[in-house]
Structure formats: structure tokens, C-alpha cells
N, CA, C and O atoms as a GROMACS GRO file, in nm:
protein
  472
    1MET      N    1   1.412   3.713   1.882
    1MET     CA    2   1.396   3.620   1.773
    1MET      C    3   1.260   3.553   1.785
    1MET      O    4   1.220   3.508   1.893
    2GLU      N    5   1.191   3.548   1.676
    2GLU     CA    6   1.056   3.489   1.674
    2GLU      C    7   1.064   3.339   1.650
    2GLU      O    8   1.140   3.293   1.565
    3THR      N    9   0.987   3.264   1.725
    3THR     CA   10   0.986   3.119   1.707
    3THR      C   11   0.857   3.077   1.639
    3THR      O   12   0.750   3.133   1.663
    4ARG      N   13   0.870   2.978   1.554
    4ARG     CA   14   0.751   2.925   1.485
    4ARG      C   15   0.691   2.815   1.569
    4ARG      O   16   0.762   2.737   1.632
    5ALA      N   17   0.560   2.809   1.568
    5ALA     CA   18   0.492   2.699   1.636
    5ALA      C   19   0.515   2.571   1.557
    5ALA      O   20   0.503   2.572   1.434
    6SER      N   21   0.546   2.464   1.624
    6SER     CA   22   0.570   2.339   1.553
    6SER      C   23   0.437   2.277   1.512
    6SER      O   24   0.335   2.290   1.581
    7ARG      N   25   0.441   2.210   1.401
    7ARG     CA   26   0.322   2.142   1.351
    7ARG      C   27   0.308   2.008   1.422
    7ARG      O   28   0.408   1.947   1.459
    8PRO      N   29   0.186   1.964   1.440
    8PRO     CA   30   0.167   1.828   1.494
    8PRO      C   31   0.221   1.725   1.396
    8PRO      O   32   0.222   1.749   1.275
    9SER      N   33   0.265   1.613   1.447
    9SER     CA   34   0.327   1.510   1.362
    9SER      C   35   0.226   1.419   1.295
    9SER      O   36   0.265   1.329   1.221
   10GLY      N   37   0.097   1.440   1.318
   10GLY     CA   38  -0.005   1.353   1.262
   10GLY      C   39  -0.010   1.350   1.111
   10GLY      O   40  -0.035   1.245   1.052
   11GLY      N   41   0.014   1.463   1.046
   11GLY     CA   42   0.012   1.467   0.901
   11GLY      C   43   0.122   1.382   0.840
   11GLY      O   44   0.100   1.309   0.743
   12ALA      N   45   0.240   1.391   0.898
   12ALA     CA   46   0.352   1.308   0.850
   12ALA      C   47   0.325   1.161   0.879
   12ALA      O   48   0.357   1.074   0.798
   13ALA      N   49   0.267   1.134   0.995
   13ALA     CA   50   0.234   0.996   1.031
   13ALA      C   51   0.135   0.938   0.931
   13ALA      O   52   0.147   0.821   0.892
   14ALA      N   53   0.038   1.017   0.890
   14ALA     CA   54  -0.061   0.970   0.792
   14ALA      C   55   0.007   0.935   0.660
   14ALA      O   56  -0.027   0.834   0.597
   15ALA      N   57   0.103   1.017   0.618
   15ALA     CA   58   0.174   0.990   0.492
   15ALA      C   59   0.254   0.860   0.501
   15ALA      O   60   0.252   0.779   0.409
   16PHE      N   61   0.324   0.841   0.611
   16PHE     CA   62   0.404   0.719   0.627
   16PHE      C   63   0.317   0.595   0.636
   16PHE      O   64   0.343   0.495   0.569
   17LEU      N   65   0.212   0.601   0.718
   17LEU     CA   66   0.126   0.484   0.734
   17LEU      C   67   0.055   0.448   0.604
   17LEU      O   68   0.039   0.331   0.572
   18SER      N   69   0.011   0.549   0.530
   18SER     CA   70  -0.059   0.521   0.404
   18SER      C   71   0.035   0.458   0.302
   18SER      O   72  -0.008   0.374   0.222
   19SER      N   73   0.161   0.498   0.302
   19SER     CA   74   0.255   0.436   0.208
   19SER      C   75   0.275   0.289   0.242
   19SER      O   76   0.284   0.205   0.152
   20ALA      N   77   0.282   0.257   0.369
   20ALA     CA   78   0.294   0.116   0.410
   20ALA      C   79   0.168   0.038   0.371
   20ALA      O   80   0.178  -0.076   0.326
   21LEU      N   81   0.052   0.097   0.389
   21LEU     CA   82  -0.073   0.030   0.352
   21LEU      C   83  -0.080   0.006   0.201
   21LEU      O   84  -0.128  -0.099   0.156
   22GLY      N   85  -0.034   0.101   0.123
   22GLY     CA   86  -0.031   0.083  -0.022
   22GLY      C   87   0.061  -0.031  -0.064
   22GLY      O   88   0.027  -0.110  -0.152
   23LEU      N   89   0.177  -0.041   0.000
   23LEU     CA   90   0.269  -0.151  -0.029
   23LEU      C   91   0.210  -0.286   0.011
   23LEU      O   92   0.226  -0.384  -0.061
   24ILE      N   93   0.144  -0.290   0.125
   24ILE     CA   94   0.081  -0.415   0.168
   24ILE      C   95  -0.031  -0.453   0.072
   24ILE      O   96  -0.047  -0.571   0.040
   25ALA      N   97  -0.108  -0.355   0.025
   25ALA     CA   98  -0.214  -0.383  -0.073
   25ALA      C   99  -0.156  -0.440  -0.202
   25ALA      O  100  -0.213  -0.532  -0.260
   26LEU      N  101  -0.042  -0.386  -0.246
   26LEU     CA  102   0.025  -0.439  -0.365
   26LEU      C  103   0.065  -0.585  -0.343
   26LEU      O  104   0.043  -0.670  -0.430
   27ALA      N  105   0.124  -0.613  -0.228
   27ALA     CA  106   0.170  -0.749  -0.200
   27ALA      C  107   0.054  -0.846  -0.189
   27ALA      O  108   0.061  -0.957  -0.242
   28VAL      N  109  -0.053  -0.807  -0.120
   28VAL     CA  110  -0.168  -0.897  -0.105
   28VAL      C  111  -0.236  -0.921  -0.239
   28VAL      O  112  -0.276  -1.034  -0.269
   29SER      N  113  -0.250  -0.816  -0.320
   29SER     CA  114  -0.312  -0.836  -0.451
   29SER      C  115  -0.225  -0.928  -0.539
   29SER      O  116  -0.278  -1.003  -0.621
   30HIS      N  117  -0.095  -0.921  -0.522
   30HIS     CA  118  -0.006  -1.010  -0.597
   30HIS      C  119  -0.027  -1.156  -0.555
   30HIS      O  120  -0.041  -1.243  -0.640
   31VAL      N  121  -0.030  -1.181  -0.426
   31VAL     CA  122  -0.047  -1.319  -0.378
   31VAL      C  123  -0.183  -1.374  -0.420
   31VAL      O  124  -0.192  -1.488  -0.465
   32VAL      N  125  -0.287  -1.294  -0.406
   32VAL     CA  126  -0.421  -1.339  -0.442
   32VAL      C  127  -0.431  -1.366  -0.592
   32VAL      O  128  -0.494  -1.463  -0.635
   33ALA      N  129  -0.368  -1.278  -0.673
   33ALA     CA  130  -0.372  -1.297  -0.818
   33ALA      C  131  -0.296  -1.424  -0.859
   33ALA      O  132  -0.336  -1.492  -0.953
   34GLN      N  133  -0.190  -1.454  -0.788
   34GLN     CA  134  -0.115  -1.576  -0.820
   34GLN      C  135  -0.190  -1.702  -0.780
   34GLN      O  136  -0.170  -1.808  -0.839
   35ALA      N  137  -0.276  -1.689  -0.681
   35ALA     CA  138  -0.348  -1.806  -0.630
   35ALA      C  139  -0.469  -1.843  -0.715
   35ALA      O  140  -0.511  -1.959  -0.715
   36SER      N  141  -0.527  -1.747  -0.789
   36SER     CA  142  -0.649  -1.773  -0.863
   36SER      C  143  -0.646  -1.704  -0.999
   36SER      O  144  -0.623  -1.583  -1.006
   37SER      N  145  -0.668  -1.780  -1.105
   37SER     CA  146  -0.668  -1.719  -1.238
   37SER      C  147  -0.790  -1.628  -1.257
   37SER      O  148  -0.784  -1.530  -1.331
   38THR      N  149  -0.901  -1.662  -1.190
   38THR     CA  150  -1.020  -1.576  -1.199
   38THR      C  151  -0.991  -1.439  -1.137
   38THR      O  152  -1.025  -1.336  -1.194
   39VAL      N  153  -0.930  -1.440  -1.020
   39VAL     CA  154  -0.895  -1.314  -0.954
   39VAL      C  155  -0.789  -1.239  -1.034
   39VAL      O  156  -0.793  -1.117  -1.043
   40LYS      N  157  -0.696  -1.312  -1.093
   40LYS     CA  158  -0.593  -1.249  -1.175
   40LYS      C  159  -0.656  -1.173  -1.292
   40LYS      O  160  -0.615  -1.061  -1.322
   41GLU      N  161  -0.755  -1.233  -1.357
   41GLU     CA  162  -0.824  -1.165  -1.468
   41GLU      C  163  -0.902  -1.044  -1.418
   41GLU      O  164  -0.906  -0.940  -1.485
   42PHE      N  165  -0.965  -1.057  -1.301
   42PHE     CA  166  -1.039  -0.945  -1.243
   42PHE      C  167  -0.944  -0.829  -1.213
   42PHE      O  168  -0.974  -0.714  -1.245
   43ILE      N  169  -0.830  -0.860  -1.152
   43ILE     CA  170  -0.732  -0.756  -1.119
   43ILE      C  171  -0.678  -0.693  -1.247
   43ILE      O  172  -0.658  -0.571  -1.252
   44HIS      N  173  -0.654  -0.773  -1.349
   44HIS     CA  174  -0.608  -0.719  -1.477
   44HIS      C  175  -0.715  -0.625  -1.535
   44HIS      O  176  -0.682  -0.521  -1.592
   45GLY      N  177  -0.840  -0.663  -1.521
   45GLY     CA  178  -0.949  -0.579  -1.570
   45GLY      C  179  -0.953  -0.443  -1.502
   45GLY      O  180  -0.987  -0.343  -1.565
   46ILE      N  181  -0.918  -0.439  -1.374
   46ILE     CA  182  -0.913  -0.311  -1.302
   46ILE      C  183  -0.809  -0.220  -1.366
   46ILE      O  184  -0.834  -0.101  -1.386
   47GLY      N  185  -0.694  -0.276  -1.399
   47GLY     CA  186  -0.590  -0.196  -1.464
   47GLY      C  187  -0.628  -0.150  -1.603
   47GLY      O  188  -0.595  -0.039  -1.644
   48LYS      N  189  -0.699  -0.238  -1.676
   48LYS     CA  190  -0.738  -0.204  -1.814
   48LYS      C  191  -0.842  -0.094  -1.818
   48LYS      O  192  -0.862  -0.032  -1.923
   49LEU      N  193  -0.910  -0.068  -1.707
   49LEU     CA  194  -1.013   0.037  -1.705
   49LEU      C  195  -0.956   0.175  -1.736
   49LEU      O  196  -1.025   0.259  -1.794
   50TRP      N  197  -0.833   0.200  -1.698
   50TRP     CA  198  -0.782   0.336  -1.714
   50TRP      C  199  -0.637   0.345  -1.761
   50TRP      O  200  -0.595   0.452  -1.805
   51MET      N  201  -0.560   0.239  -1.753
   51MET     CA  202  -0.418   0.248  -1.782
   51MET      C  203  -0.388   0.215  -1.928
   51MET      O  204  -0.415   0.103  -1.972
   52PRO      N  205  -0.333   0.310  -2.004
   52PRO     CA  206  -0.295   0.280  -2.142
   52PRO      C  207  -0.185   0.174  -2.144
   52PRO      O  208  -0.090   0.181  -2.066
   53GLY      N  209  -0.198   0.077  -2.231
   53GLY     CA  210  -0.098  -0.028  -2.242
   53GLY      C  211  -0.109  -0.136  -2.135
   53GLY      O  212  -0.018  -0.216  -2.118
   54ALA      N  213  -0.220  -0.138  -2.064
   54ALA     CA  214  -0.236  -0.236  -1.956
   54ALA      C  215  -0.235  -0.379  -2.009
   54ALA      O  216  -0.192  -0.471  -1.939
   55GLN      N  217  -0.280  -0.397  -2.131
   55GLN     CA  218  -0.281  -0.532  -2.189
   55GLN      C  219  -0.139  -0.586  -2.199
   55GLN      O  220  -0.116  -0.706  -2.183
   56GLY      N  221  -0.044  -0.497  -2.226
   56GLY     CA  222   0.095  -0.539  -2.243
   56GLY      C  223   0.165  -0.576  -2.114
   56GLY      O  224   0.260  -0.655  -2.116
   57ILE      N  225   0.121  -0.523  -2.000
   57ILE     CA  226   0.189  -0.554  -1.874
   57ILE      C  227   0.109  -0.650  -1.787
   57ILE      O  228   0.154  -0.689  -1.680
   58GLY      N  229  -0.007  -0.688  -1.833
   58GLY     CA  230  -0.086  -0.789  -1.763
   58GLY      C  231  -0.145  -0.742  -1.631
   58GLY      O  232  -0.174  -0.624  -1.614
   59PRO      N  233  -0.162  -0.835  -1.538
   59PRO     CA  234  -0.230  -0.802  -1.413
   59PRO      C  235  -0.153  -0.705  -1.325
   59PRO      O  236  -0.208  -0.652  -1.228
   60TYR      N  237  -0.027  -0.679  -1.356
   60TYR     CA  238   0.048  -0.581  -1.279
   60TYR      C  239  -0.021  -0.445  -1.282
   60TYR      O  240  -0.014  -0.370  -1.184
   61SER      N  241  -0.087  -0.412  -1.393
   61SER     CA  242  -0.158  -0.285  -1.402
   61SER      C  243  -0.268  -0.275  -1.297
   61SER      O  244  -0.287  -0.170  -1.237
   62GLY      N  245  -0.339  -0.383  -1.275
   62GLY     CA  246  -0.444  -0.384  -1.173
   62GLY      C  247  -0.388  -0.383  -1.032
   62GLY      O  248  -0.445  -0.320  -0.943
   63LYS      N  249  -0.277  -0.454  -1.011
   63LYS     CA  250  -0.213  -0.455  -0.880
   63LYS      C  251  -0.168  -0.315  -0.842
   63LYS      O  252  -0.188  -0.271  -0.729
   64GLU      N  253  -0.108  -0.245  -0.938
   64GLU     CA  254  -0.065  -0.108  -0.912
   64GLU      C  255  -0.184  -0.016  -0.889
   64GLU      O  256  -0.177   0.076  -0.807
   65THR      N  257  -0.293  -0.039  -0.960
   65THR     CA  258  -0.413   0.041  -0.941
   65THR      C  259  -0.469   0.021  -0.801
   65THR      O  260  -0.507   0.118  -0.735
   66ILE      N  261  -0.475  -0.102  -0.756
   66ILE     CA  262  -0.522  -0.131  -0.621
   66ILE      C  263  -0.433  -0.064  -0.518
   66ILE      O  264  -0.482  -0.003  -0.423
   67ALA      N  265  -0.301  -0.075  -0.536
   67ALA     CA  266  -0.207  -0.011  -0.443
   67ALA      C  267  -0.227   0.141  -0.441
   67ALA      O  268  -0.224   0.203  -0.335
   68LEU      N  269  -0.247   0.200  -0.558
   68LEU     CA  270  -0.268   0.344  -0.568
   68LEU      C  271  -0.395   0.387  -0.495
   68LEU      O  272  -0.394   0.486  -0.422
   69ILE      N  273  -0.502   0.313  -0.514
   69ILE     CA  274  -0.630   0.346  -0.449
   69ILE      C  275  -0.618   0.335  -0.298
   69ILE      O  276  -0.664   0.422  -0.224
   70VAL      N  277  -0.555   0.226  -0.250
   70VAL     CA  278  -0.539   0.208  -0.106
   70VAL      C  279  -0.448   0.317  -0.049
   70VAL      O  280  -0.478   0.374   0.056
   71TRP      N  281  -0.340   0.346  -0.118
   71TRP     CA  282  -0.247   0.449  -0.070
   71TRP      C  283  -0.316   0.585  -0.059
   71TRP      O  284  -0.313   0.647   0.047
   72LEU      N  285  -0.377   0.631  -0.168
   72LEU     CA  286  -0.441   0.762  -0.165
   72LEU      C  287  -0.562   0.766  -0.071
   72LEU      O  288  -0.580   0.863   0.003
   73GLY      N  289  -0.643   0.661  -0.076
   73GLY     CA  290  -0.761   0.657   0.011
   73GLY      C  291  -0.724   0.657   0.158
   73GLY      O  292  -0.784   0.730   0.237
   74SER      N  293  -0.625   0.576   0.195
   74SER     CA  294  -0.585   0.572   0.335
   74SER      C  295  -0.515   0.700   0.376
   74SER      O  296  -0.526   0.742   0.492
   75TRP      N  297  -0.444   0.763   0.285
   75TRP     CA  298  -0.378   0.889   0.318
   75TRP      C  299  -0.482   0.997   0.348
   75TRP      O  300  -0.469   1.072   0.445
   76ILE      N  301  -0.584   1.004   0.266
   76ILE     CA  302  -0.690   1.103   0.289
   76ILE      C  303  -0.758   1.077   0.423
   76ILE      O  304  -0.776   1.170   0.503
   77ILE      N  305  -0.796   0.954   0.448
   77ILE     CA  306  -0.866   0.919   0.573
   77ILE      C  307  -0.776   0.945   0.694
   77ILE      O  308  -0.817   1.010   0.790
   78LEU      N  309  -0.654   0.892   0.689
   78LEU     CA  310  -0.563   0.910   0.803
   78LEU      C  311  -0.525   1.056   0.824
   78LEU      O  312  -0.506   1.099   0.937
   79HIS      N  313  -0.513   1.132   0.716
   79HIS     CA  314  -0.481   1.273   0.730
   79HIS      C  315  -0.589   1.346   0.811
   79HIS      O  316  -0.558   1.423   0.902
   80PHE      N  317  -0.714   1.321   0.778
   80PHE     CA  318  -0.822   1.388   0.850
   80PHE      C  319  -0.834   1.339   0.994
   80PHE      O  320  -0.880   1.413   1.081
   81ILE      N  321  -0.795   1.216   1.020
   81ILE     CA  322  -0.800   1.163   1.156
   81ILE      C  323  -0.682   1.215   1.240
   81ILE      O  324  -0.700   1.249   1.357
   82LEU      N  325  -0.564   1.221   1.180
   82LEU     CA  326  -0.442   1.249   1.257
   82LEU      C  327  -0.386   1.390   1.242
   82LEU      O  328  -0.293   1.425   1.315
   83ARG      N  329  -0.438   1.471   1.153
   83ARG     CA  330  -0.372   1.598   1.117
   83ARG      C  331  -0.348   1.692   1.234
   83ARG      O  332  -0.250   1.767   1.232
   84LYS      N  333  -0.433   1.692   1.335
   84LYS     CA  334  -0.417   1.785   1.447
   84LYS      C  335  -0.361   1.717   1.572
   84LYS      O  336  -0.359   1.776   1.680
   85ARG      N  337  -0.315   1.594   1.556
   85ARG     CA  338  -0.265   1.518   1.670
   85ARG      C  339  -0.114   1.507   1.668
   85ARG      O  340  -0.050   1.508   1.563
   86GLU      N  341  -0.060   1.499   1.786
   86GLU     CA  342   0.082   1.471   1.801
   86GLU      C  343   0.094   1.321   1.826
   86GLU      O  344   0.041   1.269   1.924
   87VAL      N  345   0.165   1.253   1.739
   87VAL     CA  346   0.180   1.108   1.752
   87VAL      C  347   0.329   1.075   1.766
   87VAL      O  348   0.416   1.154   1.730
   88SER      N  349   0.355   0.958   1.818
   88SER     CA  350   0.492   0.914   1.839
   88SER      C  351   0.558   0.884   1.705
   88SER      O  352   0.517   0.793   1.633
   89VAL      N  353   0.659   0.960   1.673
   89VAL     CA  354   0.731   0.939   1.548
   89VAL      C  355   0.802   0.804   1.551
   89VAL      O  356   0.812   0.736   1.449
   90ARG      N  357   0.849   0.765   1.666
   90ARG     CA  358   0.915   0.635   1.681
   90ARG      C  359   0.818   0.522   1.651
   90ARG      O  360   0.852   0.428   1.579
   91LEU      N  361   0.696   0.530   1.706
   91LEU     CA  362   0.596   0.427   1.681
   91LEU      C  363   0.559   0.421   1.533
   91LEU      O  364   0.548   0.313   1.476
   92ILE      N  365   0.541   0.537   1.472
   92ILE     CA  366   0.507   0.541   1.329
   92ILE      C  367   0.620   0.482   1.247
   92ILE      O  368   0.596   0.409   1.150
   93GLY      N  369   0.743   0.511   1.284
   93GLY     CA  370   0.858   0.454   1.213
   93GLY      C  371   0.862   0.303   1.224
   93GLY      O  372   0.890   0.233   1.126
   94VAL      N  373   0.834   0.252   1.343
   94VAL     CA  374   0.832   0.107   1.362
   94VAL      C  375   0.718   0.044   1.281
   94VAL      O  376   0.738  -0.058   1.215
   95LEU      N  377   0.600   0.105   1.285
   95LEU     CA  378   0.487   0.052   1.208
   95LEU      C  379   0.517   0.054   1.058
   95LEU      O  380   0.483  -0.040   0.986
   96TRP      N  381   0.582   0.160   1.012
   96TRP     CA  382   0.617   0.169   0.870
   96TRP      C  383   0.716   0.059   0.832
   96TRP      O  384   0.701  -0.005   0.728
   97LEU      N  385   0.816   0.038   0.916
   97LEU     CA  386   0.914  -0.068   0.888
   97LEU      C  387   0.850  -0.206   0.890
   97LEU      O  388   0.885  -0.291   0.808
   98VAL      N  389   0.757  -0.229   0.982
   98VAL     CA  390   0.686  -0.357   0.986
   98VAL      C  391   0.604  -0.375   0.859
   98VAL      O  392   0.604  -0.484   0.800
   99GLY      N  393   0.535  -0.270   0.816
   99GLY     CA  394   0.458  -0.277   0.692
   99GLY      C  395   0.546  -0.303   0.571
   99GLY      O  396   0.511  -0.384   0.486
  100LEU      N  397   0.659  -0.235   0.564
  100LEU     CA  398   0.753  -0.255   0.454
  100LEU      C  399   0.807  -0.399   0.457
  100LEU      O  400   0.819  -0.463   0.352
  101GLY      N  401   0.839  -0.447   0.575
  101GLY     CA  402   0.888  -0.585   0.588
  101GLY      C  403   0.783  -0.687   0.549
  101GLY      O  404   0.814  -0.786   0.483
  102LEU      N  405   0.658  -0.663   0.590
  102LEU     CA  406   0.550  -0.755   0.554
  102LEU      C  407   0.528  -0.757   0.403
  102LEU      O  408   0.516  -0.864   0.344
  103ALA      N  409   0.525  -0.640   0.341
  103ALA     CA  410   0.505  -0.633   0.195
  103ALA      C  411   0.620  -0.701   0.121
  103ALA      O  412   0.597  -0.775   0.026
  104THR      N  413   0.741  -0.676   0.164
  104THR     CA  414   0.857  -0.737   0.100
  104THR      C  415   0.854  -0.888   0.115
  104THR      O  416   0.883  -0.961   0.021
  105THR      N  417   0.818  -0.935   0.233
  105THR     CA  418   0.810  -1.079   0.257
  105THR      C  419   0.704  -1.144   0.169
  105THR      O  420   0.726  -1.250   0.112
  106LEU      N  421   0.588  -1.080   0.158
  106LEU     CA  422   0.481  -1.136   0.076
  106LEU      C  423   0.517  -1.138  -0.072
  106LEU      O  424   0.471  -1.225  -0.147
  107LEU      N  425   0.599  -1.044  -0.115
  107LEU     CA  426   0.638  -1.038  -0.256
  107LEU      C  427   0.757  -1.128  -0.288
  107LEU      O  428   0.789  -1.148  -0.405
  108TRP      N  429   0.822  -1.183  -0.188
  108TRP     CA  430   0.936  -1.270  -0.209
  108TRP      C  431   0.887  -1.403  -0.266
  108TRP      O  432   0.804  -1.469  -0.203
  109PRO      N  433   0.934  -1.444  -0.381
  109PRO     CA  434   0.879  -1.563  -0.448
  109PRO      C  435   0.868  -1.689  -0.363
  109PRO      O  436   0.766  -1.757  -0.372
  110PRO      N  437   0.966  -1.726  -0.281
  110PRO     CA  438   0.946  -1.848  -0.200
  110PRO      C  439   0.826  -1.839  -0.106
  110PRO      O  440   0.755  -1.938  -0.086
  111VAL      N  441   0.803  -1.722  -0.050
  111VAL     CA  442   0.688  -1.705   0.039
  111VAL      C  443   0.558  -1.708  -0.041
  111VAL      O  444   0.461  -1.772  -0.001
  112THR      N  445   0.556  -1.638  -0.154
  112THR     CA  446   0.436  -1.638  -0.239
  112THR      C  447   0.402  -1.780  -0.283
  112THR      O  448   0.286  -1.820  -0.277
  113HIS      N  449   0.499  -1.855  -0.328
  113HIS     CA  450   0.475  -1.992  -0.374
  113HIS      C  451   0.429  -2.081  -0.258
  113HIS      O  452   0.343  -2.167  -0.276
  114TRP      N  453   0.487  -2.061  -0.141
  114TRP     CA  454   0.446  -2.137  -0.024
  114TRP      C  455   0.300  -2.107   0.013
  114TRP      O  456   0.224  -2.198   0.044
  115MET      N  457   0.263  -1.979   0.008
  115MET     CA  458   0.125  -1.942   0.043
  115MET      C  459   0.026  -1.996  -0.059
  115MET      O  460  -0.084  -2.037  -0.022
  116ILE      N  461   0.063  -1.997  -0.185
  116ILE     CA  462  -0.027  -2.048  -0.288
  116ILE      C  463  -0.043  -2.199  -0.273
  116ILE      O  464  -0.151  -2.252  -0.298
  117GLY      N  465   0.062  -2.266  -0.232
  117GLY     CA  466   0.058  -2.411  -0.218
  117GLY      C  467  -0.015  -2.459  -0.094
  117GLY      O  468  -0.038  -2.579  -0.078
  118MET      N  469  -0.051  -2.367  -0.005
  118MET     CA  470  -0.119  -2.407   0.119
  118MET      C  471  -0.257  -2.463   0.095
  118MET      O  472  -0.326  -2.501   0.189
   0.00000   0.00000   0.00000
């Protein structure tokens, strides 16, 4: 029976880490947009550059655009850095969960309002 060579786990690690970075970018752009009307308009302008109907959904279009850019950009960069490496799947899982937890916490209204009030 022929066995296949296993692939290094770096490619999967890059995908997981980039998704966490995209979520964190979404959360940070949300907090920053809530803190400043000037930044909110700037972020909305980013969304209006390419998204049809962006005027109707407001600055969320720009927040999603920022998250998309960070996600894809970090995935490309991390893929080329990690693609041939074997990395700890457990560590990547923990980092992903921490990123997901951080993004969720930042998007939780009591935390967002507390940060804006600082």
C-alpha cells in the first residue's frame, strides 16, 4: 500500500491566523469608528469606493472592507512565510481562539462604550 506524504501544517495555520486577524481588524475599526465621527466618515468612504449600496449600510461597508483587506493580505503573507513549515496545530488553535475572543469582546457593546468613554 502506498502512503502519501503529509503536508506541512503551515498553510492551514496561515488560514486560521489570517481569519483571526481579519476579525480583530473588524472589531478595532468598529471601536475607532465609534470613537470619532471623522474616522467614521473616513471608514465609510473606504466602503463607498467599491461596494454598491454602501451609502445604505453606512460605515459598516468600510469596516468590512478593512477586515477583508487585512484577512486576505495577512493570509497571503502568512502563507508564504509558513507554507513549508510544520507548526503546532494546538498553538494555532489557541491563538485563533484568543483572536476570536478578543474580537468578540471588542464588538460587545458594553466594552465598546467603555472604551469610547475612556
